[in-house]
Phi, psi and omega in degrees: 000351179211158175241139185286140176262120185236358184299124177281160189288303177057042171090001185285314180236143177247032181243090172291133183248157172227160182261125173243133180301327177272325190253359180066208181284115187228149181298147179295327179296319180292321185277314181263353194058020175194167175266128179255356180285162176288156181298326180271110182263007189297329184273352183283158179279137180271122176254142173248161183306129183095348174290158177248155175217139182249117177265114184280000179283128175265153183210179179299120178093346183230068185295341179242023178086194187220134175242123184228156175261141172289116188231337189273336189225155176296328178196166179184177180238153176227158181299148177290353172290341177280150168259121182252137181207169176225144184282147176265188188293351186273356181217144174288135178296318177301315180296321182294323179299311184289329178300322182275001171273339181274175177265003190290343181267355180295322179299329180286326176290322181301330180291336183235000182268144172213150183291131180301139183291326189260332189248094174296130179095000180249121182283141182270088182237098175304144171311319184295322176292319181297313181290351175271352184287149184267144168243143174262111184231154177299149180283329178267135181296335178295321175297318177303314181297319181300311181294318173302316180292315177306309184292329174297322181293319174300316181294322180298314180294325179292320179298319178300316179294319176300322176296314181298319183293320176299322179292321178291329180286325172290325175299307183300314181304315178297316181293325179299326179285326191264328193263005174244147189291140180261201188296339177286344184090358179240143171285151174287328179230134178208167180293149179294147177094353180250124188230341188292153171289141177291162172249171180248135174227147175283146181301330180291348177261342181269321181243149167264144186249139179221134176263101184289152171278118185299146174264131181288120182255127179252353173246180189256357181258010171056046174216134182276186184294339179268009181069019175276133184297140170248113190268144182231142183298151172081006178235158173276077193277349186282325185295138174099346184250144179236158178275075181269154178305322178299127180103349184297329185289342179245015181284136177288316182238131185241343181262159180300141179214160176258132175258126175256122185262109183295333186287317184252358186053032180253156178240151181219132171270121186243125185245005179243158180299142183201166168238162184251134180258332183250139175287348178285351179264127183253142182251127178253130173230159182296135173286313178257118185300335183275000176281163182263122179300317181290330174293309175308313180301317178288328181295324181300324179292348179265356185262130172266120176213159178269165181298147177251129190259341179200175188295328179296327175291329173296316182290314190277327185244297191295318189288342183263358173297134186261141168236150179285135176230131178300148178296316186275126172298329183293319175296318175305312181291321179301317180295310179303321180294323183295310181290331176293324176294318179297317178297315181297325178290319177299318177292327175299315176297317178302313181295326177291318177300314182301316181291324180293319178297325181291317180300311178304314180300313180297321180287331174295322180290325194259342187256000174238157175264000000 
């Protein structure tokens, strides 16, 4: 089903490639921000668009290495440690590319693979053994093509949503720089009708600080007997929990609050009832109820600060940091609402990407033998 590629570069291409599990065959400049290949690329294997390469290095989640098809560039070169090949007319290239996205080929590599004695992390798979591995494929080319096209369509949809998410992140990053006052006291970009200079307030005057009493957790899924989420520091603990009526009666916090995580110096806006497991998590609430929680939350993302280890550091350092505040509460709420919409839309795309990736993994398990 495939022919080995053994053509040496000999000065044809100056584009050294590496294999990324997420990005496929990608240039070293793009992946590492530098070339890690040797200056002399003449001994490297020359790949053309549509050729495959097998990186025998194993890593967490990829116990048998990675096989990818060259798709981004017309040609490039890879280390001779890779096994390179191209599909012949007996198999659909798209089907083969998706087949190697599944785990179905692992059992064949397992039969012949052993860890190299000298190169830790590199599987000892000779080319002769690799090309002797079996693939289970549909007899008819039309079924191969249909499977390849379906999975390619899922990949394309995932890529589109990932690009939308990146565009939102770039937009948010630009607005964080432009919509908050600089040293002059004025933002570079603002809503129409607002011209006044901003004022400064200390964080200790904008937020009330609370050191919560940790909730004792006896199980491992961080949810108590009433299904109220129990949050713990250092985890992306917001995902997966919803603000359902069940658990309201035993929730420690019911109003939206900001959680400051000492371990990661990150902030999270939580809008559902929850309890707290770790004393490293600090609770911030608005000092003045007419302030915008989301404006304050977004302002915190503009601040560079070091981890806080105890309450005294909050009082002496964090609470004294000044942030710019619009004179008009209407402008403050407009800015908060804008960033809230951006974050909600970003979360929407993240959830769609997660669902699509879940669909892709399910199809990879069920559409191959």
